[in-house]
N, C-alpha and C positions, 0 to 999 in steps of 0.2 A: 321526444328528447330523452325521457327516462329510460325508454327501451334501448336507445343508443348507449347511454351511460352503463346500463346493466350489461350489455354485450361487451363493452370495453373492460368492465370489471371482471367478467368471466374470462376474457382473453388473458388478462394479467394473471389471474389465478392459475390458469392452465400453463402459464409460462414459468411458474414457481420452480426454483431449483430443487431443494431436497427437504424443505419444511414448509408448513402452511404460511401463506402470505398473511400479514396482519393489517387490519384497517386502523390507521392512526390519523390524528389531526395533522395536516401537512403544512399549512401556512405558518411561516416564521412569526407572523403577527399573533398567533394563538399559543405560542410556546414560550416558556420561561427562559430567561437568559442562561440559567444554570443548565437546563436541558440542552439548549443549543450548543453551549460549550462542551458538554459531555459528549455530544455526537462528534465533536472534533478531536476526540482522544481515542487512539488505538494503543492498546497496552499488552505486553507480554505478562505471563503469570506463572507461578509454580503450582503444580498439582496435575495429576493424571485423571482425577475424578472430581465430581461436584463437591464432595466433602473436603478433599484436600485443597480445592481451589476456593475455599470459603472467603478469602480476602477479595478475590475477583468478584464473586457473587455479590458481596456487599457493595462493591463499586458499581456493578451493573444496576443494582436496585436504587442506590442512593444518588448516583451521579449520571445515570443513563448514558454510559459510555457508548461510543459508536461502533467500536470494533475491538477485536483481540487478534493477537498473532501467536501461532504455535511454534514451539521448538522441540527438537528431539533431545538435545543435550542441554544441560545446565552448565554454563561457562564457569560459574563459581563453585560448583559442586559436581565435579566430573563423574563421580560414582552414583549420583542421584538421578532418579527418573525426573524428567521435566514434564512433558505433556503427551509424549507418544510412546505407547507400549505395543499396541496392536490395532488393527483396523476397527474391530468392534469397540474397543475401549475409547478410541478417538470419536467414533460415531456417538457413543453414549455421552461422552463429555460435552461435545458440541450441542447435542440435543438438550442437555440440562442447562447449558448456558443460554441457549435461545429461549427456552421455556421461562427463564428468569427475567428476560428482557422485554419491556413493553414495546420497544422498537427493535426490529430485527437487527442483529449484529453483522457487521462485516467480520468474517472469520478468514484470516489471511495466513499465508505461509510462503516461504521461499522454496519453491520446488522448480528449479530451473532445469534440472537434469545434470548429469555428470557429477562433479564433486559438490555442487551446491544442491543437495537434495535432502530434505528433512525426512521424507519417507524413503526407506531403503527396500531392497528386495525381501528382506526378512519381514517387512510389514505388508507384503503382498503387491507392491508396485515394482514391476520389473525394471531393471536398470535402463533409464532413459539416457540416450547419448548427450554429451555436452553440446553446447551451442557450436563450438568449433567443429566437432565431429559432424553435426547436422549440416553445417555449412559446406562440407565436402561431399554431401549426398544430394540427390535431387530434392527440390523444394517440397515435393509431396511427402518426403520423410519428416519434414518439419511440421507439416499439418498433422501427420499421423502421430508424432510424438506429443503434440499438444492435445490431440484427441484422447490418447491413452491417459495422459496426465489429468485432463479434465474429467474423464469418466471416473477415475479413482477419487479425485477430490470431491466431486459431487456426491459420490456414494457415502463418504464419511461426513458430509455437511459443510465442507469448506467452500466458500464462494468467491474468494479472491486469491490470486497467485501473483506474487511480486516477480513476475517473469512475463515476457522475455527481456533479456538484457539488450538494449539498443546501443551499447557502447561500441564504437568502431575500434578495431584492433590495431591502433596506431603504434603502440609499443607492445610487442609480443611478450616482453619481459615484465610488464606491469604486474606487480606482486598480487594484486587483488582482482585483475581482469584477465589479461593475456596469459599469465602463468597458470591460471586456473581453468583455461579453455572456456571462458564465459562469453566470449564474443564470437559471433557468427563469421566475421570476415574483416579484412582491412578495407573492403569496398563498401562505402556507405549505402549504396543502392542495394547491394546484396543483404546487408544487415536489415534494411527496411523490409525487403521482400521476405526473408526467412523469419524475421521477428513477427511480421504481420501474419504469416502463415501459421506460426505456432499459436498466436493469439486466436486465430480463426478456429484452429483445432480445439482449443479449450472452450471456445464459445459454443461449440456444439452441445456442451453440457452445462451451459449457463455460467461459466467461470469468468469473472472479471480479470482482465489482464492488467499487470502493473509494469508499464514501460519504465526502464531505469538505465542509467543514473544521469538525469539531465543536469547540465548541458553536455555531458560526455566525460566518462571516467577512463576511457581507453588509452589515453596518452600519459596517464599519471605514472610517476616514478615511485610513489609510496602508497601506503594503505591508510585509508581514512579511519579505520578502526583504531589506528595507533597514533595518528596525528593528522594535520591538515595538509593534504597534497597541494602543492603549488603547480598549476598547469599553465601559468602565464606564457611560458615560452614553448610549450609542447602542444597545446590545444589549437585547433583551427576550426573555422566555421563549417567545414565539411562534416564535423561531428554532429551538427544540427540536422543534417539531411534526413537521417532516419526518422526523426521526429516530424519534420515538415511533411514527410511522405505519409505517415500513418495517423497523425493526430486529426481528430474530427471524423475519421472513418469508422464504420463498424469493424470489429465488435466493441462492446462496452470496455472501457479501460480507464485507468488512472495514470498519472505521471508521478514517478518518484524523483525528487530532486536530491542530488548527491551533495556531500559535504566537500566542496572543492574551493580553491582560491584562484582567482584570475584577476590580476591587478587592473587589466584594461576593461574587464566587465564590471568590476566593483572593487575599488581599492580599499574599501573599509570593511566589508563583510564577506563571509563565505557564501557560496551560491545559495545554500539552503535558507539563509537568513537575509538574502539580498532582494530588496524590492526591484532593483534594476534588472535582476536576472529573472525572478519569478513572475513579477507583474510586467516589467518592461519587455524582456526578451521572450518568455514563454507565452504569456497571455496576450500581449499587444502585438509583438512582431510576428509570432507564429499563430496568433489568433486562436489560442486554446482556451476554451471556456469551461472545461471539465474540472474534476477533482484533482488537486495536487497534494501529494503525501510527502512528508519529509522522510529522509533516511533516518535510521535509528538515532535519536537525539542523545543517546548515551555513548556514542562513539567519541573517542578522544579528540577527534578533529574539532568537536564542539566543546566537550567538557573541559578541555585544557584551557579554554579561553573564556567561557561563559558559565554563569550559574544556570540552573534549570529554569528558574523564573525568567531570567533575561532571554534565554533561548526560546521559550514558549511565546513570549510577547513579540520578539523580533521575527519569529517565523510567521506568525499571524499578520503582523504588519507588512511582511514581505509579500503576502498573498497566498501562503500555504493554507490548506483546508483541514488536513488531518495531521496531528502531531503523533508520530510513531515513537513509542518508547518500548523497546524490547524487554526492559527489566531483566536482562540476562547478562550483559556486560557489567552491569551493577544491579543491585536489587534493593528496591525501596517499596515496602508494602503500602506506603502512604503517597506514592507518586501521583495517583489520580487526584487525590484531594489537593495536593500541592499545585498541580497544574491548573485545576479548577479555580483555586483561590487566586493564583497569579493572574489568570485571565479575567476573573471577575474584578479584581482590583484595577487592572489596566483599563477596563471599560469604565468603571466608576471614576477613575482618575483622568479620563479623557485621552489616554494613550492609544486606545483602540476604540473606534466608534461601534455603537450597537449595529449600525448598518453593515459594517465589515463582518461582524459575527453572523448576522442574518445571511449574508452573501455565501459564506462557507456552509452554513446549515442548509440552505436551499440547494446548493450544489450536491451536497451529500445525500439529501433526501431525494433529489431528482434521480441520482444514480441508483439508489435503493429501489425506487419505484420502477425505473426503466429496466432494471435487471430482474424484476419480478419478485423482489423481496417483500414489498409492501404494496398496499392499495391505498391511494389517497382517499381521505374521508370526504368525498365530494358531496355526499348526501346529507351531511350533518346540518 
């Protein structure tokens, strides 16, 4: 038996992406509430090096956050460097962040290709076509684009890409999807085929795909960065087909839930904060048991209506596992501490059960294990 366990551990180590796998206690029964909550937080930060990113390093060490997201530009300081200067600089930055963390970090980025690309040709990643352009080519080109993207991301230490977009191009003039060429097609089956192909290409280099924006942003008439899009009269169930086709299949993936309003799906809450959508529709109807990530919780679709404390609590109650805060549309150096405090309070007040937190923690750690980022401490 010990020989079998040893062989399994060796296999996981060999599957490691671009940094050494770490052995950590795995069971949620052995982990503090604060650490479990920390793993549910993914945050953006300022700084192109470990010294400049001192606020983040403190959060990694004190709060055991589960992940970070990188941006090229700082929305509030257009002339300032955010996180990306060069390939070597990003590699060194990520290495320093991983060294500081006891549990390996998800390091995420939005590298879809086309106009939504944080790495540009100047950084050494040749221009990858947009999803719309790929949809006009043989599906093998989508695999190849994913493979090129995955190779670059792995080389710098990124392990999660919030791509491909699985939105169906219902409205070609949608300001945030169709107009930016972010959808593969107006045919749901083609979106599923090309999206899955892109994810398979990235998976050749161990990159976790982020399918987005559930339950479908392609019919929207407005941009969730600026307000809450109402898709009640424009959305249809065909926009779920790409998800039903790819969820549960290899490669490793997460699902990002968009900030959308659909009165018939949930008259009270946006999709990202809706238990009816996240748990009822995604988890129960589509039978998805993996990690769910919110879209950036600082988008005005959310901040116009809810405080950050309310948002965090409602997202977890809805069934989301990772709270994504880009810290770029707004900047709060204390955001991790505030999120942690809000969720700790919610557990102690009975608003969220400890079992619900354990559920998310276990999903997150399962994904980190299955993607080769860590080895479960089975021999302790």
